TORLUMKOL-67677 format. One record per residue: residue in three letters; x, y negated, z negated of N, C-alpha, C, CB in turn. Coordinates in steps of 0.2 Angstrom, whole numbers, padded with zeros to 4 digits, always signed. Each point is the difference from the previous one (the first is absolute). Glycine has a CB too. Layout:
// TORLUMKOL-67677
ALAXYZXYZXYZXYZ/...
// end
This chain:
// TORLUMKOL-67677
GLU-0026-0039-0091-0006-0002+0006+0002+0005+0005-0001-0014-0002/ALA-0005+0018+0003+0000+0005+0006+0000-0004+0007-0007+0009-0008/ASN+0010-0004+0012+0001-0003+0007-0007-0001+0003+0011+0006+0000/ARG-0011-0012+0003-0006-0001+0003-0003+0005+0006+0003-0012-0002/ASP+0001+0015+0005-0001+0004+0005-0002+0008-0002+0008-0008+0007/VAL-0007+0009-0013-0001+0007-0003-0007+0002+0001+0009-0001-0008/GLY-0011+0006+0011-0008+0002+0001-0002-0003+0006-0002+0001-0012/MET+0006-0003+0017-0003-0003+0005+0002+0003+0007+0001-0010-0008/ILE-0005+0012+0012+0001+0003+0007-0002-0005+0005-0002+0011-0004/VAL+0006-0012+0009-0002-0005+0005+0001+0003+0007+0004-0010-0007/LEU-0010+0010+0010+0000+0002+0007-0001-0005+0005-0004+0011-0004/LYS+0009-0012+0008+0000-0004+0005-0002+0002+0007+0008-0006-0007/VAL-0012+0003+0011-0002+0003+0007+0003-0006+0005-0012+0006-0004/LYS+0015-0003+0008+0002-0005+0006-0002+0002+0007+0011-0002-0006/ARG-0012-0003+0010-0003+0000+0007+0006+0002+0003-0010-0008-0001/VAL+0010+0013+0007+0005+0002+0003-0002+0002+0007+0006+0004-0009/HIS-0002-0004+0014-0001+0002+0007+0003+0008+0000+0001-0013+0006/LEU-0005+0018-0003+0002+0007+0000+0005+0000+0007-0011+0005-0006/CYS+0017-0003+0005+0004+0001+0006+0001+0007+0002+0005-0011-0004/GLY-0006+0016+0000+0001+0007+0001+0001+0004-0006+0005-0004+0010/ASN-0001+0009-0010+0001+0004-0006+0008+0001+0000-0011+0006+0001/ARG+0013-0003-0007+0007+0002-0001+0001+0005-0005+0003-0011+0004/PRO+0003+0014-0005+0000+0006-0005-0002-0002-0007+0008+0006+0007/ALA-0011-0003-0011-0001-0002-0007+0006+0001-0004-0012+0004+0001/ASN+0012-0009-0006+0005+0001-0006-0001+0006-0003+0000-0012-0002/LYS+0006+0014-0001+0000+0006-0004-0004+0000-0006+0011+0002+0005/ALA-0014+0003-0007-0005+0000-0006+0004-0001-0006-0007+0008+0005/LEU+0005-0012-0010+0004-0002-0005-0002+0006-0006+0001-0013+0003/SER+0004+0014-0007-0001+0005-0006-0003-0005-0006+0010+0009+0004/ILE-0015-0006-0008-0003-0003-0006+0006+0000-0006-0012+0003+0004/PRO+0013-0010-0006+0004-0001-0005-0003+0003-0007+0005-0011+0006/ASP+0001+0012-0010-0003+0002-0007-0002-0006-0004+0008+0010+0001/SER-0014-0008-0004-0003-0006-0004+0001+0001-0008-0009-0002+0010/ASN+0013+0006-0012+0002+0001-0007+0003-0006-0003+0002+0012+0001/GLN+0001-0017+0003+0004-0006-0003-0005-0004-0004+0008+0000+0009/SER-0014-0002-0006-0004-0004-0004-0005+0002-0004+0002-0006+0008/ARG-0002+0013-0009-0006+0003-0003+0000-0002-0008+0002+0010+0009/ASN+0003-0011-0012+0000-0002-0007+0000-0008-0002+0005+0011-0002/GLN-0005-0015+0007+0001-0007+0000-0008-0003-0001+0012+0001+0008/ILE-0013-0006-0011-0005-0003-0002-0002-0003+0008+0003-0003-0013/GLY-0009+0004+0015-0002-0002+0006+0002+0005+0006+0001-0012-0005/GLY+0003+0017+0003+0002+0004+0005-0005+0004+0004+0009+0002-0007/VAL-0006+0000+0013-0006+0003+0005-0002+0007-0003+0006-0006+0011/CYS-0011+0007-0011-0004+0008-0001-0002+0003+0006-0004-0003-0010/VAL+0008+0008+0013-0001+0003+0006-0001+0008-0001+0006-0010+0006/ARG-0012+0013-0004-0001+0007+0000+0000+0002+0007-0005-0001-0011/TYR+0008+0007+0011-0002+0003+0008-0006+0006-0002+0014-0001+0006/GLY-0017+0001+0000-0005+0005+0000+0002+0007+0002-0006-0010+0002/ASP+0002+0014-0001+0002+0007+0002+0002+0000+0009-0009+0006-0010/GLU+0013-0002+0011+0003+0000+0006-0006+0002+0005+0012+0003-0004/ARG-0011-0006+0010-0005+0001+0005+0004-0001+0007-0010-0004-0008/LYS+0007+0008+0013+0003-0001+0007-0002-0007+0003-0002+0013+0002/THR+0007-0015+0001-0002-0007+0003+0004+0000+0007-0002-0007-0012/PHE+0001+0003+0016+0003-0001+0007+0007-0003+0000-0011-0001+0004/GLU+0016+0004+0000+0006-0003+0000+0000-0007+0003+0006+0012+0001/GLN-0001-0017-0002+0000-0006+0003+0000+0000+0008+0005-0004-0011/HIS-0009-0001+0013+0000+0000+0008+0007-0002+0003-0011-0002+0000/PRO+0013+0005+0005+0007-0001+0002+0001-0007+0003+0001+0012+0001/THR-0006-0015+0001+0000-0007+0002-0003-0006-0003+0002+0005+0009/THR-0001-0011-0009-0003-0005-0002-0001-0006+0005+0006+0004-0011/TRP-0009-0009+0008-0002-0005+0006+0007-0005+0000-0013+0001-0002/GLN+0014-0003+0008+0005-0006+0002-0004-0006+0000+0008+0008+0006/VAL-0006-0013-0010-0005-0006+0000+0005-0006+0000-0010+0005-0006/LYS+0007-0012+0009+0003-0005-0001-0004-0005-0003+0007+0003+0010/PRO-0004-0009-0013-0006-0005-0003-0004-0002+0005+0007-0004-0008/TYR-0014+0002+0006-0005-0002+0003+0001-0008+0003-0008+0009-0007/ASP+0011-0012+0002+0002-0007+0001+0008-0001-0002-0013-0004-0002/GLU+0017+0004+0006+0007-0001-0001+0003-0005-0005+0001+0004+0010/ASP-0006-0010-0010+0002-0006-0003-0003+0000-0007+0001-0007+0011/ASN-0006+0011-0012-0003+0001-0007+0000+0007-0002-0008-0009+0003/ASN+0012+0011-0008+0001+0006-0003-0004+0001-0006+0011+0000+0005/ARG-0016-0004-0007-0004+0001-0006-0004+0005+0001+0000-0011-0003/SER-0003+0014-0003-0005+0006+0000-0006-0003+0003+0005+0006-0011/TYR-0009-0002+0014-0007-0001+0003-0005+0000-0007+0002+0006+0014/VAL-0001-0001-0018-0004+0000-0006+0004+0003-0005-0012+0000+0006/THR+0011-0001-0013+0004+0002-0005-0005+0003-0005+0009-0009+0002/PHE-0008+0015-0005-0005+0002-0006+0005+0001-0005-0010+0007+0006/VAL+0008-0010-0012+0004+0001-0006-0004+0004-0005+0006-0010+0002/PHE-0004+0016-0005-0003+0004-0004+0004+0000-0007-0004+0008+0010/ARG+0001-0010-0016+0003-0001-0006-0003+0006-0005+0003-0014+0003/TYR+0001+0017-0007-0002+0005-0005+0005-0001-0005-0004+0010+0009/ARG+0002-0007-0015+0005+0000-0006+0001+0007-0002-0004-0010-0005/PRO+0011+0011+0005+0002+0007-0002-0002+0001-0007+0009+0000+0007/ARG-0009+0006-0010-0002+0002-0007+0005-0003-0004-0004+0010+0003/GLY+0002-0012-0009+0005-0003-0005+0000-0007+0001+0007+0009-0002/MET-0010-0013+0007+0001-0007+0000-0006-0003-0002+0007+0001+0009/
// end
């Protein structure tokens, strides 16, 4: 039986208070995707042609929860898809 969460992307939006800004986290490197390429239901990823883009902004937002007693998501979006071979 396949894992119930395969092919699911969940986006959770939370309400917050903006408190200021802070230094951004370091940019992450892209992991090698060759591991799952030959597995049934494996991820199929292709990179396009190189193109210029902007560097990461040096700062990000400093936030705190909108409601300290309720840490639930304000809205949640669930996207489901099926990888090739399933």
